[in-house]
N, C-alpha and C positions, 0 to 999 in steps of 0.2 A: 713688310718684313714678315716672314713666315717663322712660326715657332714649331720646331720639331718636337713631337712628343715621342719619347722612347717607350716602347712597351717592354716591360720587364718579363722576361721569360725565365723563370727560375724553377728549379725542382721543388721549392717550398710551396708554390702555388698549386702544383699538381698534387702534392701530398695533402694539402689543406682540403681539397675537394673530397678526398677519400675519408677524411676525418668527419666531415659533415654527414656523409652517408652513415658512418658508424654511430654518430651521435643520435641521428634519427632512429636507427635500428635499435639502439639501447633505450631510448626514452619513449618511443611509441607504445610499447606494451604497458608501461607505467601510466601514461596519459590515458590510454583506452580503458585500463582498469579503473582509474579514478572516475572517468566519465560514466561507465556502466554502473559502477558502485553508487554514484550520485543519483542516477536514474532509478535504480532499485530502491534506494532509501526513500526517494520521493514517492514512488508508487506504494511502498510499504506504509508510509505515514498517511497517504491518501486512503488506503484500504482500512487502516485502523480508525481513521476519523469517520469514514462511511459506516463502519460496523457500530461505532459508538452512537452515531446519529440515529441509525436504524433502531437500536435498542431503546434509546431515549424516547423516540417518537412512538414506538410500539407500546411502551409502558404508559405513555401519556394517553394514548387512545384507549388502552385497556382499563385504565382507572376511572374513566368517565362513568358517571351514574346514569342509569337508564338503558335504553335499548341500543345505543350507539357504542357502548363499551363492550364489544364482543371480541373473542379471540380471533375470529376470522377478519374483523375490521383491523385489529392491531397487526395481524400477520400481513394483510394487504398493504398497510401503511409502511411496514418495515421493508417489504419487497419492493415497493415503489421507490423508496430511498436507496435501496441496494442497486436496483437497475439504473436509477438516475446517476449513481456514482460510477457507472461503467462496469459493474460486477454482474455476474450471472447469479440470479436469485436461487437457482437450484444447487449452487455450491455452498450456500450459507444455511446453517441450522438456526432455527428460531424456536426457543423453548419457553414455556410459562410454568411458574411454580404452582399456580392454581388457575383454573379457567376463570376468566373475568366474569362470566355469567353466574357462576356459583359462589363467587366471593361475596362476603357480607361487607357492609360499609365499615370502613376502618381496617380491613384486612390488608396486609401487604401483598402486592403482586410483584413477583420478580420475573423480569424478562431477560433471557440470556440469548445473545446472538453470537455465534461462533463459526469459525471456519479455519482452514489451515492454509499456510502460505503456498503449499503445493497445488491447492485448488484455485487460488485467485491470483497468485503471482505469476510473473513471466519467467520462463526458464533462465536459470542463471548461467552466465558465461564464465563466472568465477567458481573455483572449487569451494564447496561449503565449508571447508576447513579455514579458508581465508576470512570469510564473513559468516560466522555461524548463525547470525540473525536471519539469514536467508535459507535455512534448512527447510526442505519441503514439508517436514512434519511439524514445523513451528505453529503453535496454536495462537490464533488471533481471536480474542474474545472480549465481549463487553457485557456487563451485568448491571441492570438498573432496577431499583426498587421504588415503587410508588405505592401510595396508600389509596385504596378504593374509596371513591367519593360516596357520599350518601347522606 
């Protein structure tokens, strides 16, 4: 016994196919915006963490008592962390409140590591008015204070 399957050919099915294309056309920009926004937020927090780690380690090296606590050693440590984080060390500024060599025991040494989003971020596909956190002039900075050993 054969069962005959009837195919329904109605104008409703043809119209439904056009609705799917319209739904994709309307939702695709929103989904892509969310994906690119998430990627940029992830990169931003990675950059921020790398800058903080570089400042902390540079201050730690600068406060060491003796001949190893020099500004050049602290700068080299910060640059190695910056390049290890995937950033270009030339785009990041490293500043010291006092040179570690001339600081007396007990003096505070402040290390500031800073950059701008325009130097380390990737170009935004979103207008900066949508996500002002990704403005190219946005300052990313970390400042750490350690006391010179001695």
